[in-house]
N, C-alpha and C positions, 0 to 999 in steps of 0.2 A: 703691623700691629692688627688684632682681629677687630673688626669693625660690627656693630649691630646691623644685621641684614638690612633693616629698614632703611639706613642710610648709606649702606655700601654702593650704592652707584654713584654717589656723589665722591666718594674715595677712588673710584675708578676712573672717575673725571680728574681727580686730581693728579693722578698717575699721567696722563695724557698731558696735563698742563706742565707737569715736571720736562716731560719731553720737549713740550713748546720752548721751554726755556732754553735746554740743551740745542735745540736745532738754531734758536737764535745766534747763541755763543758759538756754536760750531760754524756757522755761515760766518759770522762777522772773523772769527779766527782764519778762515780760510781765503779771507778778503774777497767774499762775495760781493758783488753789486748791491749796495742796500737797498735799491729800489725792489729788487727780488725778495729781500727780506722784509720789507715794508708790506708788500702784498700779501705775504704769508701771515704777518701779525694781524693785519685785516681781516684775512680770511677766518684765521683761526679764533679771532675774537668773535666776529659774527655765526660762526658754525657751532663754536663750542662754548667759551667763556661766558658770552652774554647769556645766554640759557642757564648755563650752571649757576650764574649770579641769582638769575631771577628765581631760580628753584629754592637755593639756599636762604633767600631773603624771605620770601613768600612761607616757606614750610618751616625754617629753623631759626631765624635770627629774629622774628616776630613774635614768636611763641613766649620768649623770657627776655624781661628786661635786665641786662647784664652788662656789665663794662665789656667782657668778653665778646659779646655778640655787637655792641656799639664798634669794636675796634676792626671787628670783621666788615661791618657795614662802611666804615671810614676807609678802608682799605680796598673794598670794592669801587668805591667811589674814585680814589686816587689811580685804580688801574684803569677806569672807564676814562678819565680825565687824561691820563697818558697816551692811552690808544687814540682818543680823538686828536689829541695833538699829533700823533704820528700819522693818522689819516688825513688829517688836512694839511700836512706839511711835505710839500713837493721838494724840499732842500735836503731829506734824509741826514739827520745828524746822528751820528752812531751811539752817541751818548745817550739819547733818548731810549735806542733800543736795548742797549745793556742795562739802564735803567728799569727797563719794563721787565725783562728777564729776572733781573735781581729783586724788584718788588714781587711778581707771581710767586719766585721761590719761596721768598720770605712768607707769604701770604700762605701759600699750601702748607707748608710746614708747622705754621702756628695752628691752622685750622686742625690739620691730624694729630698734632701732639699736644694741643692743649684745648682747643675749643670743642671738637668733636668728643674726645672723652668726659669733657665736662658735661655736654649735653646729654651724652647717654646715662650718665648718672643722674641728672638735674631731670630729665623726661621721663614719666610714667612708662610702661609698657603699652599702655592705652595710646598715650601720646605719639609714642614711638611708631606705632602699628599705623595709626592715623597719617603720620608723615610718609611711611612706606608706602602707603595706598595711593596717596597723592602725588607722590614720586613716581609710582609705576603708571600713572595715569598721564603724567607731564613729561616724563624723560623720554623724548623720542629723537634725541640727537644722537649721530653718529657714536658708535663704541671707539671707533678708531678714526686716524688722521688720514683721508683718503688725498691730502693735495698731491698735485701731480708734479711739481716742481721741488724734487727732493735736492736743493742747493747744500744742504747740510752732509751730503755723501761724497 
C-alpha cells in the first residue's frame, strides 16, 4: 500500500516487526532453545519497537482523539507488558513468545490497513509535513536487524 512519505519510515519499521514475528515463530518451530528467542525479543524490543512506539505515540496518536488511536495505544501497552513479563521471566514459557508474535502481527496489520490510512485522510498536509519533519529528527534506529544469533535459519 502506498504510504504518505511523511510516515513511510514507520511503515518500513512495520516490515521489520513482521519479520520479528516470523523469526520468533520459526525459532519455536525449529525447537530452538527458548532462552535464545527470549534474548532476541528483549534485543528487538529495546532496539526497535520501544523507539517506534514512542515515535508513533508522540507524533500520531496524540494528534487526534479517536478510538482507532486509543486502540493503538492500548495495543502498545499490552505489547510492553508482555515484553516486560518475558524479560523478567527466566522460566521461558513458549505461549508468551507465540502470544507476543501474534499480538505484534495483529497490531502492525491494524495500523497499516486501518489506522494509517485513516490518519492520512484525517491529517492536513501541514500536519503530515510536521510529522515527517519530527520523524526525520527522531528516527535514528537501525533500518535493519543486526542481531548476531540468527537462530531462525
